[in-house]
C-alpha positions as CSV (number, residue, x, y, z in Angstrom):
1,X,1.7,-16.1,-12.0
2,X,3.8,-14.8,-9.0
3,X,7.4,-15.7,-8.4
4,X,8.0,-17.3,-5.0
5,X,11.0,-15.0,-4.5
6,X,8.7,-12.1,-3.9
7,X,6.2,-11.2,-1.2
8,X,3.2,-9.0,-2.2
9,X,2.4,-6.6,0.6
10,X,-0.4,-4.8,-1.2
11,X,-2.6,-7.6,-2.6
12,X,-5.9,-7.7,-4.5
13,X,-7.7,-7.2,-1.2
14,X,-6.8,-3.4,-1.2
15,X,-8.7,-0.8,-3.2
16,X,-6.1,1.8,-4.2
17,X,-8.4,4.0,-6.3
18,X,-10.3,7.0,-5.0
19,X,-13.2,6.6,-7.4
20,X,-16.2,4.3,-7.0
21,X,-14.2,1.3,-8.5
22,X,-12.8,-1.4,-6.3
23,X,-9.5,-2.1,-8.0
24,X,-5.9,-2.6,-6.9
25,X,-3.6,-0.7,-9.2
26,X,-0.8,0.1,-6.8
27,X,1.5,-2.5,-5.2
28,X,4.4,-2.9,-2.9
29,X,6.3,-6.0,-3.6
30,X,9.5,-7.1,-1.7
31,X,12.1,-9.7,-2.2
32,X,12.7,-12.5,0.3
33,X,15.7,-10.6,1.7
34,X,13.5,-7.8,2.9
35,X,10.9,-10.0,4.6
36,X,12.8,-10.1,7.9
37,X,12.8,-6.2,8.0
38,X,9.1,-6.0,7.2
39,X,7.1,-5.0,10.3
40,X,3.9,-6.8,9.1
41,X,2.0,-3.5,8.5
42,X,1.0,-2.4,5.0
43,X,-2.0,-0.7,3.6
44,X,-3.7,2.2,1.8
45,X,-3.7,5.7,3.3
46,X,-7.3,6.9,2.8
47,X,-6.5,10.6,3.0
48,X,-10.2,11.5,2.2
49,X,-11.4,9.9,5.4
50,X,-8.5,11.2,7.5
51,X,-9.0,14.8,6.3
52,X,-12.8,14.8,5.8
53,X,-12.7,15.4,2.1
54,X,-15.7,15.0,-0.2
55,X,-15.4,13.0,-3.4
56,X,-14.7,16.1,-5.6
57,X,-11.9,17.3,-3.3
58,X,-10.5,13.7,-3.1
59,X,-10.4,13.4,-6.9
60,X,-8.8,16.9,-7.1
61,X,-5.9,15.5,-5.1
62,X,-5.5,12.2,-6.9
63,X,-7.3,9.3,-8.4
64,X,-5.1,6.9,-6.4
65,X,-4.5,6.5,-2.7
66,X,-1.0,6.3,-1.5
67,X,0.1,2.8,-0.4
68,X,2.6,2.2,2.5
69,X,4.6,-0.5,4.3
70,X,6.4,-0.3,7.6
71,X,9.9,-1.7,7.9
72,X,12.3,-2.2,10.9
73,X,15.4,0.0,10.5
74,X,17.5,-1.3,13.4
75,X,16.3,-4.9,13.8
76,X,19.4,-6.6,12.4
77,X,22.8,-5.9,11.2
78,X,22.3,-5.9,7.4
């Protein structure tokens, strides 16, 4: 059960593993106070695709992909 005071930016729709599984192990969760600074962009950095790595090379780097979220830094005064 999720608390309504939090917003999940990385949800179950994201595969965060580099292996053949389709699982979300890694999350970014923010409190309601951070929602106004969130730029509505979050995801998984698939470094294997970006850098043209094969499966063995990808797994040598990590068994997880990095997750990210973009936030405004000068949007408001807090």
